C-alpha positions in Angstrom: -4.1 204.5 -97.0 -6.4 207.0 -99.7 -7.2 204.7 -102.5 -8.0 207.5 -104.6 -4.4 209.1 -104.3 -3.1 205.2 -104.5 -4.5 204.9 -107.9 -2.8 208.4 -109.1 0.6 207.1 -107.8 0.0 204.3 -109.9 -1.3 206.4 -112.8 1.8 208.4 -112.7 4.6 205.2 -112.3 2.8 203.9 -115.4 3.1 207.1 -117.3 6.4 207.0 -117.2 7.4 203.9 -118.0 4.7 204.2 -121.0 6.6 207.2 -122.1 10.1 205.3 -121.8 8.7 202.2 -123.5 7.2 204.7 -126.1 11.4 206.0 -126.5 12.5 203.4 -126.9 10.2 202.1 -129.4 10.5 205.3 -131.2 14.2 204.8 -131.2 14.1 201.4 -133.3 14.5 202.5 -136.9 16.6 199.3 -138.2 14.8 196.4 -139.9 16.8 193.6 -141.1 16.6 189.8 -140.5 17.3 188.4 -137.2 19.3 185.6 -135.6 17.8 184.2 -132.7 19.2 181.9 -130.3 17.8 180.0 -128.2 19.9 177.7 -125.7 20.4 176.4 -122.3 19.5 173.3 -120.7 16.1 173.7 -119.9 12.9 172.3 -122.1 11.6 174.6 -124.4 14.0 175.9 -126.7 12.5 173.9 -129.9 9.5 175.1 -128.7 10.0 178.2 -128.8 11.6 178.4 -132.3 8.6 175.9 -133.6 6.2 179.1 -131.6 8.1 181.7 -133.8 7.5 179.8 -137.1 4.4 179.2 -136.0 3.4 183.5 -135.5 5.9 184.0 -139.0 3.1 181.2 -141.1 0.4 183.1 -139.2 1.6 186.3 -140.7 1.7 184.9 -144.5 5.4 184.5 -143.8 7.5 181.6 -145.6 9.3 179.4 -143.0 11.6 176.0 -143.6 12.6 173.8 -140.7 15.9 172.1 -140.7 15.8 169.5 -137.6 19.3 167.9 -136.3 19.2 165.0 -134.1 15.3 164.3 -134.1 14.9 161.0 -135.1 11.9 159.0 -137.6 9.0 159.3 -135.0 6.5 161.6 -134.8 6.2 165.0 -134.5 3.5 167.4 -133.6 5.4 170.5 -134.8 6.2 168.5 -137.8 2.4 167.3 -138.3 1.2 170.9 -137.8 3.6 173.4 -139.7 4.1 170.7 -143.1 0.2 171.0 -143.7 0.8 174.9 -143.3 3.6 174.9 -146.1 6.4 174.7 -144.0 9.0 172.5 -145.5 11.2 170.4 -143.3 14.4 168.4 -143.5 14.9 166.0 -141.1 18.3 163.8 -139.6 16.1 161.1 -138.7 19.1 159.2 -137.2 17.7 160.2 -133.8 20.3 161.1 -131.4 23.8 160.4 -131.5 23.9 158.6 -128.0 21.2 156.1 -129.5 23.3 155.8 -132.9 27.1 155.9 -131.8 28.3 155.9 -135.2 29.7 159.5 -136.0 30.5 158.7 -139.8 26.9 157.9 -140.2 25.7 160.8 -137.9 28.2 163.3 -139.6 26.6 162.1 -143.2 23.0 162.6 -142.2 23.9 166.0 -140.7 25.8 167.3 -143.7 22.7 166.2 -145.8 20.6 168.2 -144.3 22.8 171.1 -143.8 23.0 170.6 -147.7 19.1 172.1 -147.5 19.8 174.5 -145.1 22.5 176.5 -146.5 20.2 176.3 -150.0 17.5 177.9 -147.9 20.0 180.5 -146.0 20.2 181.4 -149.7 16.8 181.4 -150.5 15.3 185.2 -150.0 11.5 183.8 -150.4 12.1 182.4 -147.1 11.5 184.9 -144.6 12.2 182.4 -141.5 14.8 179.6 -141.5 14.5 177.4 -138.2 18.2 175.4 -137.2 16.7 172.8 -134.9 19.4 171.7 -132.4 22.4 172.5 -134.7 24.4 173.2 -132.0 24.7 169.9 -131.4 25.8 169.1 -134.5 28.8 171.9 -134.3 29.4 170.6 -130.5 30.0 166.7 -132.1 32.1 168.6 -135.2 29.7 166.9 -137.9 29.4 170.7 -139.4 32.1 172.7 -139.6 31.7 175.7 -137.2 32.8 178.2 -139.8 31.0 177.4 -142.9 28.0 177.7 -140.6 28.7 181.0 -139.6 29.5 182.3 -143.1 26.3 180.8 -144.4 23.9 182.7 -141.5 26.3 185.6 -142.1 26.0 185.8 -145.7 22.3 185.2 -145.5 19.8 187.3 -148.0 19.1 190.9 -145.7 15.6 190.4 -144.5 15.6 186.6 -143.7 15.3 185.7 -140.1 17.2 182.4 -138.8 16.4 180.9 -135.4 18.8 178.0 -133.6 18.3 175.7 -130.8 20.4 173.5 -128.6 22.1 173.2 -125.5 25.7 175.0 -125.2 25.5 177.4 -128.2 29.2 177.8 -129.3 29.9 181.8 -128.4 30.8 182.4 -132.2 26.8 182.0 -132.6 25.7 184.2 -129.7 28.3 186.6 -130.6 26.8 186.8 -134.2 23.2 186.8 -133.0 20.8 189.8 -132.2 18.9 187.9 -129.9 20.2 185.3 -127.6 17.5 184.0 -124.6 18.7 181.2 -122.1 16.2 178.7 -120.7 16.8 177.2 -117.5 16.0 173.8 -116.3 14.7 174.9 -112.6 12.7 171.4 -112.3 11.7 168.5 -115.2 9.2 165.6 -114.5 11.4 163.8 -116.3 13.6 163.8 -113.4 11.3 162.2 -111.4 10.7 159.5 -113.4 7.5 160.2 -115.6 7.4 159.8 -119.0 8.0 161.8 -122.2 4.2 163.0 -122.8 2.7 163.2 -126.4 1.7 166.8 -127.3 3.4 168.0 -124.7 7.4 166.6 -125.0 7.0 165.9 -128.5 
């Protein structure tokens, strides 16, 4: 095969692709805050959410993070982002299967949610991350309609990131972008301990 003709065909294909991409970029004119949902059974939902928070902070935006489920243990993302001015509210009770105390877990979830609700009304905060809030809705520690209303009525340019497994369909319908993280293989299933700096 003649390499110059192969190169030319490749160039033509890439030019057509570029024209399609450029046309889509040109037609995207709406500017608004996004609701992004990261769900699924795979590892990396919170990590992806924190990546967006870090990106936002890197661009000079103001961010806040509500962590549901997480315990009082050290969190690498929190260690880094708090130093960059990101506000955190953490449930601190740990996993619900550890506490097995619905009343205490509900109260702890509600306490974090009250801070999150304030952030969702604050137009000086550009990004709010609701980490693992899907569990709070599944276990009915938080009221679904209240959460949906707070997100839907937030400041027009505020972005919200929701993470957690089994995201409620109503949140998925409200969302602008939904990504599902699937679990193909996980070291923990092979008996490997959670690794500092990688898993937490």
